[in-house]
C-alpha positions in Angstrom: -0.5 0.1 -0.4 1.5 3.5 -1.2 1.1 6.5 1.5 -0.9 8.0 -0.7 -4.0 5.4 -0.1 -2.9 5.0 3.4 -3.5 8.7 3.6 -6.6 8.3 2.3 -8.1 5.7 4.2 -7.1 7.0 7.4 -9.3 10.7 7.3 -12.1 8.3 7.3 -11.4 5.5 9.1 -9.5 6.5 12.4 -12.0 8.0 13.4 -14.1 5.9 13.3 -12.6 3.2 14.9 -11.7 5.8 17.8 -15.7 6.1 17.5 -15.9 2.3 18.3 -12.4 2.6 20.9 -14.8 4.5 23.5 -16.8 1.2 23.5 -13.8 0.5 26.7 -13.6 3.1 29.7 -10.1 4.3 29.7 -10.4 5.7 26.3 -13.6 7.4 27.4 -11.8 9.1 29.7 -9.7 10.6 27.5 -12.2 11.3 24.7 -11.6 15.2 24.4 -8.4 14.7 23.8 -9.0 12.3 20.7 -11.4 15.0 19.0 -8.3 17.6 17.5 -5.7 14.3 16.9 -8.6 12.5 15.0 -8.8 15.3 12.2 -5.1 15.2 11.7 -5.5 12.5 8.3 -7.8 14.5 6.9 -5.4 17.9 7.2 -2.5 14.9 5.6 -4.7 13.5 2.8 -5.3 17.1 1.6 -2.0 18.5 1.2 -0.1 15.6 0.6 -2.2 13.2 -1.3 -2.1 13.9 -5.5 -4.8 14.6 -7.1 -6.6 11.9 -9.5 -5.2 9.1 -7.1 -7.9 6.7 -6.8 -7.5 3.5 -4.4 -9.2 -0.4 -4.0 -9.8 -0.5 -0.5 -12.8 -3.5 -1.1 -13.2 -6.0 -4.1 -16.6 -6.4 -6.2 -19.1 -6.9 -4.8 -18.1 -5.4 -1.9 -16.6 -2.4 -3.5 -15.3 0.4 -1.7 -12.8 2.6 -3.1 -11.6 6.2 -2.7 -10.9 9.0 -5.5 -9.1 12.2 -4.5 -10.0 15.3 -7.5 -9.8 19.0 -6.1 -13.0 19.9 -5.7 -12.8 17.1 -2.7 -9.6 18.2 -1.8 -10.7 21.5 -1.1 -13.5 20.9 0.7 -11.5 17.4 2.7 -8.6 20.3 3.6 -11.4 23.2 4.9 -13.6 20.9 7.1 -10.2 19.2 8.9 -9.1 22.3 10.0 -12.3 23.2 11.6 -12.6 19.8 13.0 -9.0 20.1 14.6 -9.4 23.5 15.8 -13.2 22.9 17.4 -12.1 19.2 18.6 -9.7 21.3 20.7 -12.1 24.3 21.3 -14.9 21.2 22.2 -12.1 19.7 24.9 -12.3 22.5 27.1 -15.7 23.7 26.0 -17.2 20.4 28.0 -14.5 19.6 30.7 -17.2 20.1 32.7 -20.2 18.3 31.0 -21.1 14.9 32.5 -22.4 13.7 29.0 -18.8 14.8 27.2 -18.4 11.0 26.4 -21.4 10.9 24.6 -20.8 13.9 23.3 -17.3 12.6 21.4 -18.9 9.1 20.1 -21.0 11.4 18.2 -18.2 14.1 17.6 -16.0 11.4 15.9 -19.0 9.8 14.4 -20.2 12.6 12.3 -16.5 13.7 11.4 -15.5 10.2 10.0 -18.8 10.2 7.9 -17.9 13.9 6.5 -14.4 12.9 5.2 -15.9 10.0 3.4 -18.8 11.9 1.6 -15.4 13.9 0.1 -13.7 11.1 -1.1 -15.6 8.2 -1.7 -15.9 7.0 -5.3 -18.3 4.3 -5.4 -22.2 5.2 -5.4 -23.1 2.8 -2.5 -19.8 4.2 -0.2 -21.2 7.3 -1.2 -24.6 6.4 0.3 -23.0 5.1 3.3 -21.1 8.3 4.4 -23.2 10.3 3.8 -26.1 8.3 6.0 -23.3 8.1 8.9 -22.7 12.3 8.4 -26.5 12.1 8.5 -27.5 10.7 10.8 -24.7 10.7 13.5 -24.6 14.4 13.4 -28.4 14.2 15.2 -26.0 13.1 18.6 -24.3 16.6 18.2 -27.7 18.7 18.0 -30.2 17.1 20.4 -27.0 16.6 23.0 -27.9 19.0 25.7 -31.4 16.9 26.0 -33.6 20.2 26.7 -37.4 20.6 25.5 -35.9 22.7 22.2 -32.7 20.7 21.9 -35.2 16.9 21.7 -37.3 19.1 19.2 -35.1 20.2 17.4 -32.9 16.7 17.1 -36.7 15.3 16.1 -37.8 17.6 13.3 -33.7 17.1 12.1 -34.2 13.4 12.0 -37.5 13.6 10.4 -36.3 15.6 7.7 -32.4 13.2 6.8 -34.5 10.2 6.9 -36.8 11.8 4.0 -34.0 13.0 2.3 -32.1 9.9 2.2 -34.8 8.1 1.1 -34.8 10.4 -2.1 -31.4 9.7 -2.4 -31.5 6.5 -2.3 -34.0 6.0 -5.0 -32.0 8.1 -7.2 -28.8 6.3 -6.4 -30.9 3.1 -6.9 -32.0 4.4 -10.6 -29.3 6.1 -11.3 -26.9 2.6 -10.8 -30.0 0.2 -12.6 -28.1 1.4 -16.0 -25.0 0.2 -15.6 -23.7 -3.2 -15.8 -22.1 -3.3 -12.1 -24.4 -3.3 -9.3 -22.2 -0.8 -7.5 -20.9 1.3 -9.8 -18.6 4.0 -9.8 -19.9 7.4 -9.1 -18.6 8.9 -12.8 -19.4 6.2 -14.8 -23.3 6.0 -12.7 -23.0 10.0 -13.7 -21.6 9.0 -18.0 -25.1 6.6 -18.0 -27.3 9.2 -16.9 -28.6 10.9 -20.7 -29.3 7.1 -21.5 -31.4 6.5 -18.5 -35.6 7.0 -19.5 -35.6 8.0 -15.7 -33.3 11.3 -16.6 -35.5 14.0 -15.1 -36.8 11.8 -12.3 -33.3 11.1 -11.0 -32.3 15.0 -11.6 -35.0 15.9 -9.2 -34.4 13.3 -6.3 -30.6 14.4 -6.0 -31.4 18.2 -6.2 -34.1 17.9 -3.6 -32.2 14.8 -1.3 -29.2 17.3 -1.4 -31.1 20.5 -1.2 -32.5 19.0 2.1 -29.1 18.9 3.7 -27.6 22.2 2.3 -30.9 23.6 3.9 -32.4 25.6 0.9 -35.8 26.7 1.4 -38.4 25.7 2.0 -35.9 22.1 3.5 -34.4 24.6 5.9 -36.2 24.4 9.1 -33.8 21.9 11.1 -30.5 24.5 10.5 -31.8 27.3 12.8 -33.5 24.6 15.2 -30.2 22.5 15.4 -27.7 25.5 15.3 -29.0 27.6 18.6 -29.5 24.7 20.5 -26.5 22.2 20.1 -23.2 23.8 22.4 -21.0 26.1 20.5 -18.7 23.7 19.0 -21.2 22.1 17.5 -23.1 24.2 15.9 -19.5 25.0 14.0 -19.3 21.5 12.6 -22.9 21.5 11.9 -22.9 24.9 10.2 -19.8 24.8 9.0 -18.9 20.8 8.0 -22.1 18.9 8.2 -24.6 21.0 5.3 -21.4 20.6 3.1 -22.4 16.7 2.8 -25.0 18.6 -0.1 -22.8 20.3 -1.7 -20.5 17.9 -2.2 -23.4 15.4 -3.7 -24.1 17.6 -5.7 -20.9 18.5 -7.3 -20.4 14.8 -7.3 -23.8 13.2 -8.7 -24.9 16.4 -11.3 -23.8 16.3 -14.6 -22.3 19.3 -14.5 -20.6 18.6 -18.1 -23.7 18.8 -19.7 -25.6 22.1 -20.3 -29.1 21.8 -18.7 -30.2 25.1 -19.0 -34.2 24.3 -17.0 -33.0 22.4 -14.4 -29.9 24.5 -13.9 -32.1 27.9 -13.8 -34.8 26.3 -11.7 -31.1 25.5 -9.0 -30.0 28.4 -9.2 -33.4 30.6 -8.6 -34.1 28.4 -5.3 -30.4 29.3 -4.4 -31.4 33.1 -4.9 -34.9 32.7 -3.4 -33.0 30.9 -0.5 -29.9 33.3 -0.3 -32.0 36.5 0.0 -35.1 34.4 2.5 -31.8 33.8 5.0 -30.7 37.1 5.5 -34.3 38.1 6.2 -35.2 35.9 8.4 -32.0 36.5 10.0 -32.6 40.0 10.9 -35.1 39.2 12.6 -33.8 37.1 15.4 -32.3 38.0 18.7 -29.7 35.2 19.2 -26.5 35.8 18.4 -26.2 31.7 16.8 -29.6 31.9 15.4 -28.5 35.0 13.2 -25.4 32.3 11.9 -27.9 29.9 11.2 -30.0 32.0 9.0 -26.3 33.7 7.1 -25.8 29.8 6.7 -28.7 29.2 4.7 -28.0 31.8 2.7 -24.6 31.2 1.7 -26.1 27.9 0.8 -28.3 29.9 -1.3 -25.1 30.9 -3.0 -23.6 28.3 -3.5 -26.3 26.3 -5.1 -27.0 29.8 -7.3 -23.7 29.1 -8.5 -23.8 25.1 -8.8 -27.0 26.5 -10.7 -24.7 28.9 -12.9 -22.8 25.6 -13.9 -25.5 23.3 -14.7 -27.2 26.0 -17.2 -23.9 26.4 -19.3 -22.3 22.8 -18.9 -19.1 23.9 -16.8 -17.6 21.4 -15.2 -15.0 23.5 -14.1 -16.9 25.6 -12.2 -17.3 22.5 -9.4 -14.0 23.3 -7.9 -15.1 27.3 -7.7 -17.9 26.4 -5.4 -15.8 24.1 -3.8 -13.6 26.8 -2.8 -16.0 29.3 -2.3 -17.8 26.2 0.6 -14.7 25.5 2.1 -14.2 29.3 2.5 -17.4 29.4 4.1 -16.4 26.1 5.9 -14.2 28.0 8.1 -15.5 31.9 8.8 -18.4 30.5 10.0 -16.7 27.8 12.0 -14.7 30.6 13.8 -17.6 32.4 13.5 -19.4 30.1 16.0 -16.6 30.2 18.4 -16.4 33.3 18.6 -20.2 33.0 20.6 -18.4 30.8 22.7 -15.1 33.1 23.4 -17.3 36.3 24.2 -19.5 34.1 26.7 -16.4 33.1 27.9 -15.0 36.6 28.4 -15.7 39.5 31.0 -17.8 42.5 29.7 -14.4 45.0 29.5 -12.4 42.4 27.7 -15.1 41.4 25.2 -13.7 44.5 22.4 -11.1 42.5 20.3 -13.0 39.5 20.8 -16.5 41.9 19.2 -13.3 43.4 16.7 -12.1 39.8 15.1 -15.3 38.9 15.1 -16.4 41.9 13.0 -13.5 41.2 10.9 -14.2 37.4 9.6 -17.9 38.6 9.3 -17.1 41.9 6.6 -14.6 38.6 4.8 -17.6 36.5 4.8 -19.3 39.4 3.0 -16.6 40.2 0.5 -14.4 43.1 2.1 -11.5 44.1 0.0 -8.4 42.8 0.7 -9.5 39.5 2.8 -10.2 36.0 1.5 -13.9 36.2 1.3 -13.4 38.9 -1.2 -11.3 36.3 -3.1 -14.1 34.0 -2.9 -16.7 36.6 -4.2 -14.5 37.0 -6.9 -13.9 33.3 -8.1 -17.7 33.0 -8.8 -18.1 35.9 -11.1 -16.6 33.5 -13.1 -19.3 30.8 -13.5 -22.3 33.5 -13.0 -21.7 35.9 -15.8 -23.3 38.8 -16.2 -26.6 38.5 -16.3 -29.4 38.7 -12.9 -28.1 35.7 -11.3 -24.6 37.3 -11.2 -26.0 41.1 -10.2 -28.3 39.1 -7.1 -25.7 37.5 -6.1 -23.2 40.4 -5.6 -25.9 42.4 -3.8 -26.6 39.8 -1.6 -22.9 40.8 0.0 -25.0 43.6 1.3 -27.5 42.1 3.0 -24.8 39.5 4.7 -23.3 42.4 5.5 -25.7 43.9 7.1 -26.0 40.2 8.7 -23.0 40.9 10.3 -23.4 44.1 11.6 -26.6 42.5 13.2 -24.8 39.1 15.1 -21.7 41.6 16.1 -23.8 44.2 18.0 -26.0 40.6 19.4 -22.4 39.6 20.2 -21.9 42.5 22.7 -25.4 42.4 24.2 -24.7 39.2 25.2 -21.7 40.2 27.3 -23.3 43.0 29.0 -24.1 42.0 32.5 -22.4 38.6 32.4 -20.6 37.2 34.5 -17.0 35.3 32.6 -18.3 31.8 31.9 -16.6 29.2 34.1 -14.9 27.4 31.6 -10.7 27.9 31.7 -11.2 30.6 28.7 -7.5 30.3 27.5 -8.1 26.5 26.3 -11.2 28.6 24.0 -8.8 31.7 22.7 -6.1 29.2 21.4 -8.1 27.4 18.8 -10.3 29.7 18.2 -7.7 32.5 17.1 -5.6 30.3 14.7 -8.5 29.3 12.8 -9.9 32.4 12.7 -6.5 32.9 11.0 -6.7 30.5 8.7 -9.9 31.4 7.3 -8.6 35.1 6.6 -5.1 33.9 5.0 -5.9 30.3 3.3 -8.1 31.4 0.8 -4.9 33.6 -0.6 -3.1 30.2 -1.4 -6.7 28.7 -3.3 -7.5 31.3 -5.6 -4.6 31.1 -7.6 -5.3 27.3 -8.1 -8.4 27.1 -8.2 -8.8 30.3 -10.7 -5.5 30.1 -12.3 -5.7 34.1 -12.4 -2.9 35.6 -10.2 -3.2 38.0 -7.1 -1.9 40.8 -8.6 -5.8 40.9 -10.6 -7.7 40.2 -7.7 -6.7 43.2 -6.5 -6.7 45.6 -9.4 -8.9 48.7 -8.8 -12.0 47.2 -10.6 -12.0 44.2 -8.9 -11.9 46.2 -5.1 -14.6 47.9 -6.7 -16.8 45.6 -7.4 -16.3 44.2 -3.7 -15.8 47.2 -1.8 -19.9 48.3 -3.0 -21.7 46.1 -1.7 -20.0 45.9 1.9 -20.2 49.5 2.5 -23.8 49.6 1.5 -24.9 47.2 4.1 -22.6 49.3 6.6 -24.3 52.5 5.7 -27.6 50.3 6.1 -26.9 48.4 8.8 -25.6 52.3 10.7 -28.9 53.6 9.5 -31.4 50.8 10.9 -29.2 51.2 13.9 -29.9 54.4 14.7 -33.4 55.2 13.4 -34.9 51.9 12.4 -37.7 50.0 14.0 -37.1 46.5 16.2 -37.8 44.0 13.8 -40.6 41.1 15.1 -38.4 38.2 16.0 -39.3 35.3 13.7 -38.9 31.8 15.6 -36.8 29.2 14.5 -37.7 27.0 12.4 -40.3 29.5 10.4 -42.2 27.5 8.2 -42.6 24.5 10.8 -43.7 27.0 13.4 -46.2 28.5 10.9 -47.4 25.1 10.0 -47.3 24.2 13.5 -49.7 27.1 14.0 -52.1 26.3 11.7 -52.5 22.8 12.6 -55.2 23.6 14.6 -57.3 24.9 11.9 -56.4 22.2 9.2 -57.4 20.1 12.1 -61.2 22.0 12.0 -61.6 22.3 8.3 -61.0 18.3 8.0 -63.5 17.2 11.1 -65.9 20.2 8.4 -65.3 17.9 6.0 -65.4 14.6 7.6 -69.1 16.1 8.6 -70.1 16.7 5.3 -68.7 13.8 3.6 -70.7 11.9 6.1 -74.0 13.9 5.4 -72.9 13.7 1.5 -73.4 9.9 1.9 -76.8 9.9 2.8 -79.2 8.0 0.3 -81.9 11.2 0.2 -78.8 14.0 -0.3 -77.0 11.8 -2.2 -80.1 10.9 -4.3 -81.1 14.7 -4.3 -77.7 15.5 -5.9 -77.7 12.6 -8.3 -81.6 13.6 -9.7 -80.2 17.7 -9.6 -76.9 16.5 -11.6 -78.9 13.7 -14.7 -81.8 17.1 -14.4 -78.5 19.6 -15.6 -76.8 17.1 -17.7 -79.8 16.6 -19.7 -80.6 20.6 -20.0 -77.0 21.4 -21.2 -77.5 18.7 -23.7 -80.9 20.2 -25.3 -79.4 23.7 -25.3 -76.6 22.0 -27.2 -76.1 22.9 -30.9 
């Protein structure tokens, strides 16, 4: 076995074996210390394994195969860095939590599945990895075991199972055109044009992966789960778990084939999601819920980019979408960890935390000379100069407004609050390191992904393109803060809450229909209606020319 093959296999296998090892009491005692090292093989694989390496772990009929391409390596590397930082953070954050051992098991299983979806090469292995990251993440979202956490966990689990049911149907239909029971993903996608169920497969794939990404109206699990999960769990749920949907679209959609109608539909869904997340995020009163709706919005941006690639049949756009998603992994992870840092800081010491959090938020919006600006510039290529590109550029103003709201709520959360009972030095180091990586790493990736020099990205015309939406967002934030009306808070899980509130009315309506049905089924009533219908038909026939 080569070193490259060993690293690729170790990335998902090491955390899985560590999770199994937690069955032993001695391992459970040190489990929090294993969270950060468990992700190290992922970083090594992303850095050292050559692109295009294929590893067959198990032959047919139990085929298990790994493959690392550019989009997979970008997402694997970004995810691994967040897993390491958040794992080190969690070891301190959960030091006094009596349920930390169980949390660590769920964490390691989610980590294993998240690495797996980025590198598996065959259809069955992808489904297994996708199911692992999806189901294990339930334990992270419902960890606190409060009524609110249990509700969020149930909603997440129900939608996860629905999404997986759609995906397994799509995978079966996709694989049915292949001579092998478990084909490679690339071979199955290549057979897609020959399938009699082409449109049905695409519909199932898009809806199944969109549910994991949190596209509207399938987003309701995200603000519910993120607002109740522990801070490090929120960081990986928002930063990494949703990317299982992103890599799914990149792997299974035939991006090299121009499909204008499907691409347009996905782009429209993405743009609606981008603005919907901003609008509802502005009504929130808790910083974690603001970040959750921001993730909804950013996944809308990624979906729009993928939709644009599908319109043009541009398979090269996959690397750009992965680059944008990786930038979101690091920035959003650091922003979530900042919530715990602010809570651990005395009110007088929170100002530096707010400053760095504000810089991270502005980078997410595309502040010039930051890594986020490079991510915004990178997606302009696939989007072109049409309406979708303009709307995505304008959404950066909304993101700026949302990040300003987040920083203000972060400031308010520290007022009158005593220091969090955890040692802040164990929280600060991972957060600062992750923040620096989030701001700096895109400078290394941008030339590799776009083929352009960094100097071109900092040309005056490009600085203006990224600066205008950010300045507009800051101006709006200042105006709203000074004179704007207080917006009523939309409850987390907005659409679900509306459905719950309409439930009694719907139940009464259904009961009324049931009573009406009982009346109509009585022979006298039914006979009179039938006689009336016969007379009406006779009159109509008589008056016909």
